[in-house]
C-alpha positions as CSV (number, residue, x, y, z in Angstrom):
1,M,95.8,-53.5,-108.2
2,V,94.0,-50.5,-106.9
3,F,93.0,-47.8,-109.5
4,M,92.0,-44.1,-108.6
5,K,90.6,-41.7,-111.0
6,E,92.1,-38.7,-109.4
7,K,95.5,-38.0,-107.8
8,A,95.8,-40.0,-104.7
9,T,96.1,-38.5,-101.2
10,S,97.4,-39.8,-97.8
11,F,93.8,-40.0,-96.8
12,D,93.0,-42.4,-99.7
13,I,95.9,-44.5,-98.5
14,A,94.7,-44.4,-94.9
15,H,91.2,-45.5,-96.0
16,L,92.4,-48.5,-98.0
17,A,94.9,-49.5,-95.3
18,G,92.6,-49.2,-92.5
19,V,94.8,-46.9,-90.5
20,S,94.8,-43.1,-89.6
21,Q,96.3,-40.5,-91.7
22,S,99.0,-39.8,-89.1
23,T,100.0,-43.5,-89.3
24,V,100.3,-43.2,-93.1
25,S,102.7,-40.3,-92.6
26,R,104.8,-42.3,-90.1
27,A,104.8,-45.4,-92.4
28,L,105.9,-43.5,-95.5
29,N,108.8,-42.1,-93.4
30,N,109.7,-45.5,-92.0
31,S,109.0,-44.4,-88.5
32,P,109.7,-47.3,-85.9
33,L,106.5,-46.2,-84.3
34,V,104.7,-48.2,-86.9
35,N,105.2,-52.0,-87.0
36,Q,106.8,-53.5,-90.0
37,E,103.5,-55.3,-91.3
38,T,101.7,-52.0,-91.3
39,R,104.7,-50.0,-92.9
40,D,104.8,-52.7,-95.7
41,R,101.0,-52.4,-96.3
42,V,100.8,-48.7,-96.4
43,Q,103.9,-48.4,-98.7
44,R,102.5,-51.1,-101.1
45,I,99.2,-49.2,-101.4
46,A,101.2,-46.0,-101.9
47,R,103.0,-47.5,-104.8
48,E,99.8,-49.0,-106.3
49,L,98.2,-45.4,-106.1
50,N,101.4,-43.9,-107.6
51,Y,101.3,-41.6,-104.5
52,K,104.1,-39.0,-104.5
53,V,104.9,-37.0,-101.4
54,D,104.4,-33.3,-101.9
55,K,108.0,-32.0,-101.1
56,N,107.0,-28.4,-100.8
57,A,104.3,-29.4,-98.2
58,S,106.9,-31.6,-96.5
59,N,109.4,-28.8,-96.3
60,L,106.7,-26.5,-94.9
61,R,106.0,-28.9,-92.2
62,K,109.5,-29.0,-91.2
63,Q,109.6,-25.3,-90.5
64,K,109.2,-24.0,-87.0
65,S,105.6,-23.5,-85.9
66,S,106.5,-21.0,-83.2
67,T,104.3,-23.1,-80.9
68,I,104.9,-25.1,-77.7
69,A,102.6,-27.9,-76.8
70,L,101.8,-28.3,-73.0
71,L,100.5,-31.7,-72.3
72,L,98.5,-32.0,-69.0
73,F,97.9,-35.5,-67.8
74,E,95.0,-36.7,-65.7
75,D,95.4,-36.5,-62.0
76,P,92.9,-37.7,-59.4
77,T,91.0,-34.7,-58.0
78,S,87.9,-34.3,-55.8
79,D,86.1,-32.4,-58.6
80,D,85.6,-32.9,-62.2
81,S,88.7,-31.1,-63.4
82,M,91.2,-34.0,-63.1
83,I,93.9,-31.3,-62.9
84,N,96.0,-30.7,-59.8
85,P,95.7,-27.0,-58.6
86,F,99.3,-26.8,-58.5
87,F,99.6,-27.3,-62.2
88,L,96.9,-24.7,-62.9
89,A,99.1,-22.2,-60.9
90,M,102.0,-23.1,-63.2
91,L,100.0,-22.8,-66.4
92,G,99.7,-19.0,-65.9
93,S,103.6,-18.7,-65.7
94,I,104.0,-20.9,-68.7
95,T,101.6,-18.8,-70.7
96,R,103.3,-15.6,-69.9
97,A,106.7,-17.1,-70.6
98,C,105.6,-18.2,-74.0
99,A,104.1,-14.8,-74.8
100,Q,107.3,-13.1,-73.9
101,A,109.2,-15.4,-76.3
102,N,106.6,-14.7,-79.1
103,Y,105.5,-18.3,-78.9
104,D,101.9,-19.6,-79.0
105,L,100.9,-22.2,-76.4
106,L,98.8,-25.2,-77.3
107,V,97.3,-26.8,-74.2
108,S,96.1,-30.3,-74.5
109,F,94.6,-32.6,-71.7
110,Q,96.0,-36.1,-72.3
111,N,95.3,-39.6,-71.1
112,L,98.3,-41.8,-70.6
113,E,97.0,-44.3,-73.1
114,D,96.8,-41.8,-75.9
115,D,99.3,-41.7,-78.8
116,W,100.7,-38.2,-77.6
117,H,104.3,-39.4,-77.9
118,A,104.0,-39.4,-81.7
119,E,101.3,-36.9,-82.7
120,Y,103.0,-33.6,-82.2
121,E,106.4,-34.7,-83.9
122,D,104.6,-36.0,-87.0
123,S,102.0,-33.3,-87.4
124,N,104.3,-30.4,-86.6
125,K,101.7,-29.0,-84.3
126,A,104.5,-27.8,-82.1
127,D,108.3,-27.2,-82.0
128,G,108.5,-28.9,-78.5
129,I,106.6,-30.3,-75.6
130,I,106.2,-29.6,-71.9
131,L,105.0,-32.5,-69.9
132,L,103.0,-31.7,-66.7
133,G,101.3,-33.9,-64.2
134,Y,102.6,-37.1,-65.7
135,G,101.9,-39.3,-62.6
136,D,103.9,-42.6,-62.3
137,Y,106.8,-42.5,-64.7
138,T,106.7,-46.3,-65.3
139,D,103.3,-45.7,-66.9
140,Y,104.8,-43.7,-69.8
141,Q,108.5,-44.3,-69.7
142,N,108.5,-46.1,-73.2
143,K,106.7,-43.2,-74.8
144,V,109.2,-40.6,-73.4
145,A,112.0,-42.8,-74.6
146,Q,110.5,-42.8,-78.1
147,L,110.3,-39.0,-77.9
148,E,113.9,-38.9,-77.4
149,S,114.8,-41.4,-80.1
150,Q,112.8,-39.5,-82.7
151,G,114.5,-36.3,-81.8
152,T,111.4,-34.5,-80.4
153,H,112.3,-31.5,-78.2
154,F,110.7,-31.9,-74.7
155,V,111.0,-31.0,-71.1
156,R,109.1,-32.4,-68.1
157,W,108.2,-31.2,-64.7
158,G,109.6,-33.6,-62.2
159,A,112.6,-34.8,-60.2
160,P,115.6,-35.2,-62.2
161,D,116.7,-38.8,-62.5
162,E,119.5,-40.5,-64.5
163,A,116.9,-43.3,-65.6
164,H,114.6,-40.7,-67.1
165,P,115.2,-39.6,-70.7
166,G,115.2,-35.9,-71.5
167,V,115.6,-32.8,-69.4
168,S,113.7,-32.3,-66.1
169,I,112.9,-29.2,-64.2
170,G,111.8,-29.8,-60.5
171,C,111.9,-28.8,-57.0
172,D,114.3,-30.2,-54.4
173,N,111.6,-32.4,-52.6
174,Y,114.2,-33.8,-50.3
175,Q,115.2,-30.4,-49.0
176,G,111.5,-29.4,-48.7
177,G,110.8,-32.3,-46.5
178,Q,113.8,-31.7,-44.5
179,S,113.2,-28.0,-43.9
180,I,109.6,-28.4,-42.8
181,T,110.5,-31.2,-40.4
182,E,113.3,-29.1,-38.9
183,H,110.7,-26.3,-38.4
184,L,108.4,-28.7,-36.5
185,I,111.3,-30.0,-34.3
186,A,112.2,-26.4,-33.6
187,L,108.7,-25.9,-32.3
188,G,109.3,-28.7,-29.9
189,K,107.4,-31.5,-31.7
190,R,108.6,-34.9,-30.7
191,S,106.1,-37.4,-32.3
192,F,105.2,-37.5,-36.1
193,A,103.2,-38.9,-38.7
194,F,103.8,-38.7,-42.6
195,I,100.6,-38.9,-44.8
196,G,101.4,-39.8,-48.5
197,D,102.8,-42.6,-50.7
198,N,106.5,-43.1,-50.1
199,G,107.0,-45.9,-52.7
200,E,109.0,-46.0,-55.9
201,H,105.8,-45.1,-58.0
202,A,105.6,-41.7,-56.4
203,P,109.1,-40.4,-56.6
204,E,108.4,-36.8,-55.5
205,F,106.4,-37.9,-52.5
206,K,109.2,-40.5,-51.7
207,A,111.9,-37.6,-51.8
208,R,109.7,-35.5,-49.5
209,Y,109.4,-38.5,-47.1
210,N,113.1,-39.2,-47.2
211,G,113.9,-35.7,-46.3
212,Y,111.4,-35.8,-43.5
213,F,112.4,-39.2,-42.1
214,E,116.2,-38.7,-42.3
215,T,115.8,-35.4,-40.4
216,L,113.9,-37.3,-37.7
217,M,116.8,-39.9,-37.6
218,A,119.4,-37.0,-37.3
219,H,117.5,-35.9,-34.1
220,G,116.9,-39.4,-32.7
221,L,113.2,-39.0,-33.4
222,D,112.7,-41.6,-36.2
223,K,111.1,-44.2,-33.9
224,S,108.4,-41.7,-33.1
225,S,107.2,-41.6,-36.7
226,V,104.2,-43.4,-38.4
227,Q,103.3,-43.3,-42.0
228,E,99.9,-43.7,-43.9
229,N,99.7,-44.0,-47.7
230,A,97.5,-41.5,-49.6
231,N,97.4,-40.2,-53.1
232,S,97.1,-36.4,-53.7
233,T,93.6,-35.9,-53.0
234,E,91.5,-34.5,-50.1
235,D,89.6,-37.7,-49.7
236,A,92.7,-39.7,-49.4
237,G,94.1,-37.5,-46.8
238,S,90.8,-37.7,-44.8
239,E,90.7,-41.5,-45.0
240,A,94.4,-41.7,-43.9
241,I,93.9,-39.6,-40.9
242,K,90.8,-41.6,-39.9
243,S,92.8,-44.8,-40.1
244,L,95.6,-43.3,-38.1
245,L,93.2,-42.0,-35.3
246,Q,91.5,-45.5,-35.1
247,N,94.8,-47.5,-34.9
248,K,97.5,-45.3,-33.4
249,A,97.9,-42.5,-30.8
250,L,97.7,-39.0,-32.2
251,P,101.1,-37.5,-32.8
252,Q,102.2,-34.0,-32.2
253,A,102.8,-33.3,-35.8
254,I,101.4,-34.5,-39.2
255,V,103.5,-33.9,-42.3
256,C,101.4,-34.2,-45.5
257,A,103.0,-34.9,-48.9
258,S,100.7,-32.3,-50.6
259,D,98.3,-29.5,-49.7
260,L,95.3,-31.4,-51.0
261,I,96.1,-34.2,-48.6
262,A,96.5,-31.8,-45.8
263,M,93.2,-30.2,-46.6
264,G,91.6,-33.7,-46.2
265,V,93.5,-34.2,-42.9
266,L,92.3,-30.8,-41.5
267,R,88.7,-31.8,-42.4
268,A,88.9,-35.2,-40.8
269,L,90.4,-33.8,-37.7
270,R,87.8,-31.1,-37.4
271,Q,85.1,-33.8,-37.7
272,A,86.9,-35.8,-34.9
273,K,86.9,-32.6,-32.7
274,V,90.7,-32.5,-32.8
275,N,92.0,-28.9,-32.5
276,V,94.8,-27.8,-35.0
277,P,97.3,-26.6,-33.9
278,D,96.7,-27.0,-30.2
279,D,96.3,-30.7,-30.2
280,V,98.4,-31.5,-33.4
281,A,100.2,-29.4,-35.9
282,V,99.6,-30.0,-39.6
283,V,101.8,-29.0,-42.5
284,G,101.4,-29.4,-46.3
285,Y,103.5,-29.1,-49.5
286,D,102.9,-27.1,-52.7
287,N,101.5,-23.8,-51.4
288,I,98.4,-24.0,-53.8
289,A,96.3,-20.8,-53.6
290,V,93.5,-22.3,-51.4
291,S,96.1,-23.2,-48.7
292,A,96.1,-19.7,-47.3
293,Y,92.3,-19.8,-46.8
294,T,91.9,-23.2,-44.9
295,T,90.8,-23.3,-41.3
296,P,93.3,-22.7,-39.8
297,S,95.5,-21.4,-42.7
298,L,98.0,-24.0,-43.8
299,T,101.7,-24.0,-43.1
300,T,103.4,-25.5,-46.2
301,V,106.3,-25.8,-48.5
302,Q,106.3,-23.6,-51.6
303,Q,107.4,-24.7,-55.0
304,N,107.9,-21.5,-57.0
305,T,105.4,-22.0,-59.9
306,K,106.4,-18.7,-61.5
307,L,110.0,-19.7,-61.7
308,A,109.0,-23.2,-62.7
309,G,107.0,-22.1,-65.7
310,E,109.8,-19.7,-66.8
311,L,112.3,-22.5,-66.5
312,L,110.2,-25.0,-68.4
313,V,109.7,-22.7,-71.3
314,N,113.2,-21.2,-71.4
315,T,114.9,-24.6,-71.3
316,L,112.5,-26.0,-74.0
317,L,113.4,-23.0,-76.2
318,K,117.2,-23.5,-75.8
319,A,116.6,-27.2,-76.8
320,I,114.7,-26.2,-79.9
321,N,117.5,-23.9,-80.9
322,N,120.0,-26.7,-80.3
323,E,121.7,-25.0,-77.3
324,E,122.9,-27.0,-74.4
325,V,120.3,-27.7,-71.7
326,E,120.5,-29.5,-68.4
327,D,118.3,-30.6,-65.4
328,Y,117.6,-28.1,-62.7
329,L,116.3,-28.4,-59.1
330,M,114.6,-25.3,-57.6
331,P,115.0,-24.8,-53.8
332,A,111.9,-25.2,-51.6
333,D,110.7,-22.5,-49.2
334,I,108.6,-22.8,-46.1
335,I,105.4,-20.7,-45.8
336,I,104.6,-20.4,-42.2
337,R,100.8,-19.9,-41.3
338,Q,98.5,-21.0,-38.4
339,S,98.3,-24.7,-38.7
340,C,101.5,-25.5,-36.8
341,G,101.3,-22.9,-34.1
342,S,104.3,-21.0,-33.0
343,D,107.1,-21.2,-30.5
């Protein structure tokens, strides 16, 4: 038996049980996120301490916080930010959309290993969650499934998929890959390379590749295509193009799965004394701000970050208010600059 001189708190229980205060909260509410052994230990200690839940405080926690949590996940970058510039552009739109709705925005940088799937629901830090830069869905699918099962309101940026829980807002990456390839074919290009991962663990890159490759097939040009894997960094793009130059003939057009990859490709081609666009056309994807200032300026596919931020916030607010919500795919637009030449 444990005796306390003063009224026990959840922090006392946490200390005696050897767990965090948030785990105590979940255990006392029989949350499935806490294993049965820990729940039993926490509840036994609570009984021994004659611990009573403060119903007024509990009710207060259940009230809306008028706050949205934006969780940014780690992304490989060439600097120390670990945030893809594409998501930084979207952040401004999300902030404005929250302000217009009289909501505060809580921005948190997360690792996939963190306990982010439980923290915001239990602590009432936010009424809902926006997930950005989540990376490989297979790394966190169990946590997202738990968000849905515990009734947390959330929306994620990414390609809608029947296998993914929750609501998704994304860009039509297939159409983007298709449109940029059609543009290159219209310029007379007949041999191609795609730089970017086209596997199942990179669904957005894969959709861009599928749009690209099936367009080549429709024009009878698919046998002219080669592909080099690369994640979304400049260094990966640079290494991929070095491999291509070493092992294969230079194609007439290089389609990159992201602007960051394309920037690395431009750097490596410049070092190899290959002229863009005279010797080879290069195109990117995302239209991040710096793509207009590369040498030469980068033709790319634009994902409308302003619209994306507005859709993410407005969709989440509808979900919070128990209104019907659904997935949405934005169209992709081509931004034509110097790197692919002209007719």
